[in-house]
LUMKE-140438 format. One line per 5 residues: number of its first residue (from 1); their letters; for each residue x, y, z of N, C-alpha, C. Coordinates in steps of 0.1 Angstrom, whole numbers, plus 5000, padded with zeros to 4 digits. Layout:
N
NUM = A = X/Y/Z/X/Y/Z/X/Y/Z ~ ...
//
This chain:
100
1 = MLTSK = 8077/5579/4997/8067/5586/5000/8074/5600/5005 ~ 8067/5612/5004/8068/5624/5008/8063/5628/5020 ~ 8071/5634/5031/8065/5640/5044/8058/5650/5039 ~ 8049/5657/5048/8042/5670/5048/8053/5682/5046 ~ 8063/5681/5051/8072/5689/5053/8081/5692/5040
6 = QRAYL = 8084/5679/5032/8090/5678/5019/8080/5684/5010 ~ 8065/5678/5009/8056/5681/5002/8056/5698/5000 ~ 8054/5705/5012/8054/5719/5014/8065/5726/5008 ~ 8077/5720/5010/8091/5725/5003/8089/5726/4989 ~ 8085/5715/4982/8082/5711/4968/8073/5722/4962
11 = RAKAN = 8062/5723/4971/8051/5734/4964/8059/5747/4964 ~ 8064/5752/4973/8070/5762/4975/8079/5765/4961 ~ 8087/5755/4959/8098/5757/4949/8088/5756/4934 ~ 8079/5747/4933/8070/5748/4920/8063/5762/4918 ~ 8059/5770/4929/8053/5783/4928/8057/5789/4916
16 = GIKPV = 8071/5793/4913/8075/5800/4902/8076/5793/4887 ~ 8074/5781/4889/8076/5772/4877/8063/5774/4866 ~ 8065/5776/4854/8054/5775/4842/8052/5761/4838 ~ 8039/5759/4834/8039/5746/4828/8045/5743/4815 ~ 8052/5733/4813/8058/5730/4800/8049/5720/4792
21 = FQIGK = 8041/5712/4797/8033/5704/4791/8020/5706/4793 ~ 8011/5705/4781/7998/5704/4783/7990/5691/4780 ~ 7981/5687/4787/7976/5675/4782/7961/5679/4778 ~ 7958/5675/4764/7947/5680/4757/7937/5669/4756 ~ 7927/5672/4746/7915/5661/4744/7919/5648/4743
26 = EGITV = 7932/5643/4739/7935/5630/4737/7939/5625/4750 ~ 7941/5631/4758/7941/5626/4774/7955/5621/4775 ~ 7958/5613/4786/7974/5610/4787/7978/5599/4778 ~ 7987/5602/4768/7994/5594/4759/8005/5589/4762 ~ 8011/5580/4757/8024/5571/4759/8036/5584/4754
31 = EILKH = 8034/5591/4743/8041/5603/4740/8043/5612/4752 ~ 8032/5616/4756/8033/5626/4768/8040/5623/4781 ~ 8036/5609/4783/8046/5602/4795/8060/5599/4793 ~ 8065/5600/4780/8079/5600/4776/8084/5611/4776 ~ 8078/5622/4775/8082/5636/4774/8085/5640/4792
36 = IALVL = 8075/5638/4797/8076/5640/4808/8086/5635/4817 ~ 8089/5622/4816/8098/5614/4820/8112/5620/4820 ~ 8115/5624/4806/8125/5629/4800/8130/5642/4810 ~ 8119/5652/4809/8121/5666/4817/8124/5663/4832 ~ 8116/5652/4837/8117/5649/4852/8131/5645/4857
41 = EAREL = 8137/5636/4846/8150/5634/4849/8159/5642/4848 ~ 8157/5654/4841/8168/5669/4839/8164/5677/4849 ~ 8151/5678/4856/8149/5689/4863/8142/5685/4878 ~ 8136/5670/4876/8131/5665/4888/8117/5670/4896 ~ 8115/5683/4888/8104/5690/4896/8096/5696/4884
46 = KKVSI = 8084/5693/4879/8077/5699/4868/8064/5701/4870 ~ 8058/5713/4864/8043/5717/4866/8036/5713/4851 ~ 8023/5706/4851/8018/5702/4841/8002/5707/4840 ~ 7999/5711/4829/7984/5719/4828/7976/5711/4820 ~ 7965/5707/4824/7954/5701/4816/7943/5712/4809
51 = LETAL = 7942/5709/4797/7932/5719/4790/7917/5717/4792 ~ 7909/5724/4791/7895/5723/4794/7889/5711/4784 ~ 7895/5709/4772/7888/5700/4763/7892/5686/4768 ~ 7902/5682/4779/7908/5670/4782/7896/5664/4790 ~ 7890/5671/4797/7877/5667/4805/7884/5656/4814
56 = LDTKE = 7892/5659/4818/7899/5651/4830/7901/5657/4843 ~ 7899/5651/4855/7902/5656/4868/7914/5659/4870 ~ 7919/5669/4878/7933/5671/4877/7940/5663/4887 ~ 7931/5661/4899/7941/5651/4909/7942/5638/4904 ~ 7930/5633/4896/7931/5620/4891/7942/5619/4881
61 = AGNEV = 7941/5629/4870/7955/5627/4861/7967/5628/4868 ~ 7968/5637/4878/7981/5638/4883/7985/5625/4889 ~ 7976/5618/4896/7981/5606/4902/7984/5594/4894 ~ 7976/5596/4879/7978/5587/4871/7991/5586/4862 ~ 7995/5599/4861/8009/5602/4855/8019/5600/4865
66 = AAALE = 8015/5601/4877/8026/5599/4887/8028/5584/4889 ~ 8018/5578/4887/8019/5563/4890/8025/5555/4876 ~ 8022/5561/4866/8029/5554/4855/8044/5561/4854 ~ 8051/5570/4860/8060/5573/4856/8071/5570/4874 ~ 8064/5566/4882/8069/5562/4893/8074/5575/4902
71 = AECVQ = 8066/5585/4900/8070/5598/4905/8059/5603/4916 ~ 8060/5613/4923/8050/5618/4932/8043/5630/4926 ~ 8030/5630/4931/8022/5640/4924/8020/5650/4939 ~ 8030/5662/4938/8030/5670/4948/8018/5679/4952 ~ 8012/5682/4942/8002/5692/4945/7993/5695/4930
76 = AIGSR = 7979/5693/4932/7971/5695/4920/7959/5705/4924 ~ 7962/5716/4917/7953/5729/4920/7947/5733/4907 ~ 7932/5735/4907/7927/5741/4894/7927/5730/4881 ~ 7938/5735/4872/7938/5726/4860/7953/5724/4860 ~ 7960/5725/4872/7976/5722/4869/7978/5714/4882
81 = FVLFK = 7991/5703/4878/7993/5695/4889/8011/5696/4889 ~ 8017/5692/4899/8029/5694/4902/8036/5679/4904 ~ 8047/5674/4894/8054/5660/4896/8067/5665/4902 ~ 8071/5653/4909/8085/5654/4915/8089/5640/4913 ~ 8102/5640/4910/8110/5622/4907/8124/5626/4908
86 = RAIKK = 8128/5620/4918/8144/5620/4921/8151/5616/4908 ~ 8160/5623/4903/8169/5620/4890/8177/5607/4894 ~ 8178/5598/4885/8185/5587/4886/8199/5587/4885 ~ 8204/5599/4875/8218/5601/4876/8220/5614/4887 ~ 8234/5608/4897/8235/5618/4907/8239/5633/4900
91 = ENHQI = 8246/5633/4891/8247/5648/4883/8237/5655/4879 ~ 8225/5649/4880/8213/5656/4877/8203/5660/4889 ~ 8208/5656/4902/8203/5660/4913/8204/5675/4913 ~ 8191/5680/4916/8190/5696/4916/8183/5700/4931 ~ 8174/5692/4937/8167/5696/4945/8171/5687/4959
96 = ELPKK = 8174/5695/4970/8176/5688/4982/8165/5691/4993 ~ 8160/5679/4993/8147/5678/5001/8151/5678/5015 ~ 8142/5684/5026/8144/5685/5036/8144/5670/5046 ~ 8151/5669/5055/8151/5656/5061/8139/5651/5067 ~ 8138/5638/5066/8124/5631/5072/8124/5632/5088
//
């Protein structure tokens, strides 16, 4: 569980990130989850956008993806949400969170 200070730090880091994934009209699929999981292992912080045709609520979709991947939904604004998950491999750790 992230503290508010850690969330603010991650939101600031995600500000310059462009979305890599788009969730379309098929919604959240197993393939999308697999690809997001691979990118989260490599980068730890990723932004995802939802197309208008998906008809999904951004916050609900972000929480659903985060729960499926055991990640944290850091932020959900407009049609985008930000995910954070600490990499399993120590050599992939890129983000140093503020202390709790």
